[in-house]
C-alpha positions in Angstrom: -193.8 -66.1 -39.4 -192.2 -63.6 -37.0 -193.7 -63.1 -33.6 -193.5 -59.4 -33.0 -196.0 -59.2 -30.1 -193.2 -59.5 -27.5 -191.7 -56.2 -28.6 -194.9 -54.3 -29.4 -195.8 -52.1 -26.4 -198.8 -50.4 -27.9 -200.5 -49.2 -31.1 -197.7 -48.8 -33.6 -199.3 -45.7 -35.0 -199.1 -43.9 -31.7 -196.0 -45.4 -30.2 -193.5 -42.7 -29.2 -190.4 -42.5 -31.4 -188.0 -43.8 -28.8 -190.2 -46.8 -28.2 -190.4 -47.6 -31.9 -186.6 -47.4 -32.2 -186.1 -49.7 -29.3 -188.7 -52.2 -30.6 -186.9 -52.3 -33.9 -183.6 -52.7 -32.2 -184.9 -55.6 -30.1 -186.5 -57.4 -33.1 -183.3 -56.8 -35.2 -181.1 -58.2 -32.5 -183.3 -61.3 -32.3 -183.8 -62.0 -36.0 -181.0 -60.5 -38.1 -177.8 -62.2 -36.7 -179.0 -65.6 -37.9 -180.2 -64.1 -41.3 -177.4 -61.8 -42.2 -175.1 -64.3 -44.0 -178.0 -65.7 -45.8 -178.9 -62.2 -46.9 -175.4 -61.4 -47.9 -174.4 -64.7 -49.6 -177.7 -66.1 -50.9 -179.5 -62.8 -51.6 -182.3 -63.6 -49.2 -184.9 -60.8 -48.9 -186.2 -60.6 -45.4 -189.8 -59.7 -46.3 -191.4 -60.9 -43.1 -189.0 -58.7 -41.1 -189.7 -55.7 -43.3 -193.4 -56.1 -42.7 -192.8 -56.5 -39.0 -190.8 -53.3 -38.8 -193.8 -51.6 -40.4 -196.2 -53.0 -37.7 -193.8 -51.5 -35.1 -194.2 -48.1 -36.6 -190.7 -47.8 -38.2 -192.0 -46.3 -41.5 -194.7 -43.9 -40.1 -193.1 -41.2 -38.0 -191.6 -39.1 -40.8 -194.8 -38.9 -42.9 -196.4 -35.4 -43.2 -200.0 -35.6 -42.1 -199.7 -39.2 -41.0 -197.5 -38.4 -38.0 -198.3 -35.7 -35.5 -194.9 -34.2 -36.4 -192.6 -34.8 -39.3 -190.2 -36.8 -37.3 -187.4 -38.0 -39.6 -185.1 -38.9 -36.8 -187.3 -41.8 -35.6 -187.3 -43.3 -39.0 -183.5 -42.7 -39.4 -182.8 -44.2 -36.0 -185.0 -47.2 -36.6 -183.2 -47.8 -39.9 -179.9 -47.5 -38.0 -181.0 -50.0 -35.4 -181.4 -52.6 -38.2 -178.3 -51.4 -39.9 -176.2 -52.3 -36.9 -176.6 -55.8 -38.1 -177.3 -55.6 -41.9 -177.0 -52.8 -44.4 -179.2 -54.6 -46.9 -182.1 -54.5 -44.5 -181.6 -50.9 -43.5 -181.4 -49.9 -47.2 -184.7 -51.6 -47.9 -186.1 -49.7 -44.9 -184.9 -46.5 -46.6 -186.6 -47.5 -49.8 -189.9 -48.0 -47.9 -189.4 -44.7 -46.0 -188.8 -42.8 -49.3 -191.9 -44.2 -51.0 -194.0 -43.1 -48.0 -192.3 -39.7 -48.0 -193.3 -39.2 -51.6 -196.9 -40.1 -51.1 -197.5 -38.1 -47.9 -195.5 -35.0 -49.1 -197.8 -34.9 -52.1 -201.3 -33.4 -52.5 -202.7 -36.7 -53.9 -205.5 -37.6 -51.5 -206.2 -40.8 -53.4 -202.7 -42.1 -52.6 -202.6 -40.6 -49.1 -205.8 -42.3 -48.0 -205.4 -45.4 -50.2 -202.0 -47.1 -50.6 -200.4 -44.6 -48.2 -201.5 -46.2 -44.9 -200.5 -49.6 -46.2 -197.0 -48.3 -47.0 -196.8 -46.7 -43.5 -197.5 -50.0 -41.7 -195.6 -52.3 -44.0 -198.8 -54.0 -45.2 -197.6 -52.9 -48.7 -193.9 -52.6 -49.6 -192.1 -50.7 -52.3 -189.2 -48.7 -53.5 -187.9 -45.5 -54.9 -187.1 -45.4 -58.6 -185.4 -42.0 -58.4 -181.8 -43.0 -59.1 -182.0 -42.1 -62.8 -184.2 -39.0 -62.3 -181.9 -37.7 -59.5 -178.9 -38.0 -61.9 -181.0 -36.5 -64.8 -182.1 -33.5 -62.9 -178.5 -32.6 -62.1 -177.3 -33.1 -65.7 -175.6 -36.5 -65.3 -177.7 -38.7 -67.6 -180.9 -38.5 -69.7 -184.3 -39.4 -68.3 -184.9 -43.1 -69.0 -188.7 -43.2 -68.8 -190.8 -41.5 -71.4 -194.6 -40.8 -71.1 -197.3 -39.5 -73.4 -200.6 -38.0 -72.4 -203.7 -40.0 -73.0 -207.3 -39.8 -71.7 -207.2 -40.3 -68.0 -203.5 -40.4 -67.5 -200.2 -41.3 -69.2 -198.7 -44.2 -71.1 -195.1 -44.8 -70.0 -192.3 -46.8 -71.5 -188.6 -47.2 -70.8 -186.1 -49.2 -68.7 -184.7 -48.5 -65.3 -181.6 -50.6 -64.6 -181.7 -50.7 -60.8 -184.8 -50.3 -58.5 -184.8 -51.9 -55.1 -187.2 -53.3 -52.5 -189.5 -54.6 -55.3 -191.7 -57.6 -55.8 -194.8 -58.7 -57.7 -197.1 -56.9 -55.3 -194.8 -54.0 -54.5 -194.9 -50.3 -55.7 -192.4 -47.7 -56.7 -192.2 -44.0 -57.3 -191.0 -43.0 -60.7 -190.5 -39.9 -62.9 -191.0 -39.8 -66.6 -190.5 -37.2 -69.3 -193.4 -35.9 -71.3 -192.8 -34.0 -74.6 -194.8 -30.8 -75.0 -195.6 -28.7 -78.1 -192.7 -26.7 -79.4 -190.0 -29.2 -78.5 -190.2 -28.5 -74.8 -190.7 -31.3 -72.2 -191.7 -31.6 -68.5 -191.3 -34.3 -65.9 -194.1 -36.1 -64.1 -193.9 -38.2 -61.0 -196.2 -41.1 -60.1 -196.5 -44.2 -58.0 -196.6 -47.3 -60.1 -197.6 -50.9 -59.1 -195.2 -53.6 -60.1 -198.4 -55.6 -60.9 -199.5 -53.1 -63.6 -199.8 -54.4 -67.1 -196.6 -53.9 -69.0 -194.3 -53.7 -66.0 -191.6 -56.4 -66.0 -189.0 -57.1 -63.4 -185.7 -58.7 -64.3 -183.0 -59.9 -61.9 -180.0 -59.3 -64.2 -177.1 -58.5 -61.8 -175.3 -60.0 -58.8 -173.8 -57.4 -56.6 -170.7 -57.3 -54.4 -173.0 -56.7 -51.5 -176.7 -55.7 -51.0 -177.9 -58.6 -53.1 -180.8 -59.3 -50.6 -182.6 -56.1 -51.5 -184.8 -57.3 -54.4 -183.1 -55.0 -56.8 -184.4 -55.4 -60.4 -184.2 -53.9 -63.8 -187.7 -52.5 -64.4 -189.0 -52.6 -68.0 -192.1 -50.5 -68.7 -193.8 -51.4 -72.0 -196.7 -48.9 -72.6 -197.8 -48.9 -69.0 -201.0 -47.0 -68.3 -200.4 -44.6 -65.3 -203.8 -43.1 -64.4 -204.1 -39.5 -63.1 -205.1 -40.9 -59.7 -201.5 -42.3 -59.2 -199.7 -39.0 -60.2 -197.8 -37.4 -57.4 -196.7 -34.2 -59.2 -197.2 -32.8 -62.7 -194.9 -31.0 -63.3 -192.4 -32.3 -60.8 -190.1 -29.3 -60.3 -191.5 -27.8 -57.1 -192.3 -31.2 -55.7 -188.6 -32.4 -56.0 -187.5 -29.3 -54.1 -190.0 -30.2 -51.4 -188.9 -33.9 -51.0 -185.2 -33.7 -51.8 -183.9 -32.9 -48.3 -185.9 -35.7 -46.6 -185.0 -38.1 -49.4 -181.3 -37.5 -48.7 -181.3 -37.1 -44.9 -183.2 -40.4 -44.4 -180.2 -42.2 -46.0 -178.1 -41.3 -42.9 -179.7 -44.2 -41.0 -177.7 -46.6 -43.2 -174.4 -44.9 -42.3 -175.2 -44.6 -38.6 -175.9 -48.3 -38.1 -173.0 -49.4 -40.1 -170.5 -47.2 -38.3 -171.8 -48.3 -34.9 -171.1 -51.9 -35.9 -167.7 -51.0 -37.2 -166.9 -49.5 -33.8 -168.2 -52.7 -32.1 -165.9 -54.8 -34.3 -162.9 -52.6 -33.4 -163.7 -52.9 -29.7 -164.0 -56.7 -29.9 -160.4 -56.7 -31.1 -158.9 -54.7 -28.2 -158.4 -57.7 -26.0 -156.6 -60.1 -28.4 -155.1 -57.5 -30.8 -154.9 -54.2 -28.9 -151.2 -54.4 -28.2 -150.5 -54.1 -32.0 -153.7 -52.3 -33.2 -152.7 -49.3 -31.1 -150.1 -48.6 -33.8 -152.8 -48.1 -36.5 -153.4 -44.5 -37.6 -157.2 -44.7 -37.1 -158.4 -45.5 -33.6 -162.1 -45.9 -32.5 -162.3 -42.6 -30.5 -162.1 -40.2 -33.5 -164.6 -42.4 -35.3 -167.0 -42.3 -32.4 -166.6 -38.5 -32.1 -167.2 -38.0 -35.8 -170.3 -40.2 -35.6 -171.7 -38.2 -32.7 -171.1 -34.9 -34.6 -172.7 -36.3 -37.7 -175.8 -37.5 -35.8 -176.2 -34.1 -34.2 -175.9 -32.3 -37.6 -178.4 -34.7 -39.3 -180.8 -34.2 -36.3 -180.5 -30.4 -36.8 -181.2 -30.6 -40.5 -184.0 -33.2 -40.1 -186.0 -30.8 -37.9 -186.9 -28.6 -40.9 -186.9 -30.9 -44.0 -189.0 -28.5 -46.1 -186.7 -25.6 -45.7 -185.9 -24.0 -49.0 -182.9 -21.8 -48.0 -179.9 -22.4 -50.3 -177.5 -22.7 -47.3 -179.7 -25.3 -45.8 -179.7 -27.4 -49.0 -175.9 -27.1 -49.2 -175.7 -28.4 -45.6 -177.9 -31.3 -46.4 -175.6 -32.2 -49.4 -172.5 -31.9 -47.1 -174.0 -34.1 -44.4 -174.8 -36.8 -46.9 -171.3 -36.6 -48.4 -169.9 -36.9 -44.9 -172.0 -40.0 -44.2 -170.6 -41.8 -47.2 -167.0 -40.8 -46.5 -167.4 -41.8 -42.8 -168.9 -45.2 -43.6 -166.0 -46.2 -45.9 -163.4 -44.9 -43.4 -165.0 -46.7 -40.5 -165.3 -50.0 -42.4 -161.7 -49.7 -43.6 -160.5 -49.1 -40.0 -162.5 -52.1 -38.8 -161.0 -54.3 -41.5 -157.5 -53.3 -40.4 -158.2 -53.8 -36.7 -159.7 -57.2 -37.3 -156.9 -58.3 -39.6 -157.0 -61.9 -40.9 -160.0 -62.8 -38.8 -162.0 -60.2 -40.6 -160.8 -61.3 -44.0 -162.3 -64.8 -44.0 -165.5 -65.7 -45.8 -168.5 -65.0 -43.6 -166.6 -62.5 -41.3 -168.4 -59.3 -40.4 -165.5 -57.0 -41.2 -165.2 -57.9 -44.9 -169.0 -57.7 -45.3 -169.1 -54.3 -43.7 -166.4 -53.0 -46.0 -168.3 -54.2 -49.0 -171.5 -52.7 -47.6 -169.8 -49.4 -46.8 -169.0 -48.7 -50.4 -172.7 -48.9 -51.2 -173.4 -45.9 -48.9 -170.9 -44.0 -50.9 -172.2 -45.0 -54.4 -176.0 -45.2 -53.9 -177.7 -42.2 -55.4 -176.7 -39.5 -54.7 -173.2 -40.9 -54.9 -170.1 -39.2 -53.6 -169.2 -38.0 -57.1 -172.7 -36.6 -57.7 -172.7 -34.8 -54.3 -169.3 -33.3 -55.1 -170.6 -32.2 -58.5 -173.7 -30.6 -56.8 -171.5 -28.7 -54.4 -169.3 -27.5 -57.3 -172.4 -26.4 -59.3 -173.6 -24.4 -56.3 -170.3 -22.7 -56.0 -170.6 -21.1 -59.5 
């Protein structure tokens, strides 16, 4: 069991954002270096560490009504602090942050006062099953979950191929389609316990990276979803409310990974600097780009519920930049490290594999470009 007392300086619920980030950084630096290859190679899920981050306050500062201010940057920077060592861990933190974001951005007092505080502190863990809905809502694929109205709620069935940060006692936020009279349909969003009757988790895939994220195929066979667990019905206005925060929080993964790529490049300056200086990409432009990206995300994160079209376009562009910059930084680190970064267990080759995840996790680079193209018409 992790001993987090040495890095807790006060009540996690009221610790200032900067203290939370530093506490997460200290715990990550102490625990993750010895775990990261186990996470990467063996698919180990660092559950104790995930819960410890919650006790430090890493998942609470961005939650409307829970935090004195909707402080996305503390959550983003805490995620980045862990991501300096391991993208799998920072991605799981994003999943946790997103689930809390859904709950506290909703009007559902049952969830906000019930499971919500447990999600905020890491006492309960969970994920975000919005990969398929985010694609469906933008015309890329059909909605995979179907629901029908019954007394007291909905009965839902369907299969989601990839949902992360799950376990037998975890939760996830999902969207299902409900047919209406006249051939129309609407979408409903709810929180669903993995322990609910009819929910099955299957570990069907081994990934190039990010295997330590408890990513499962979720099969729902006539699962009863009571009204008390519904976040929004219909979901349209709620999606517009949560979409910017959902996307901006992902920046933490990119920030942490890029910082570590810069560290790897700096490590090579002594032994390889005499030849690395001929490479097209040097660390200074990467660092400058990271600083500019951090500043832009901070600007956008200050007003996550803004509905202006230009603001939404800027959020999409910032997320696109994060994916592109992650891949570029990891590619540069691989070239600077050379053969020493190409051996099994080396950080550079792991970072390159991880970087592609930032570019393909929903919303992926291709979806973001489609969204921008759709807005241009």
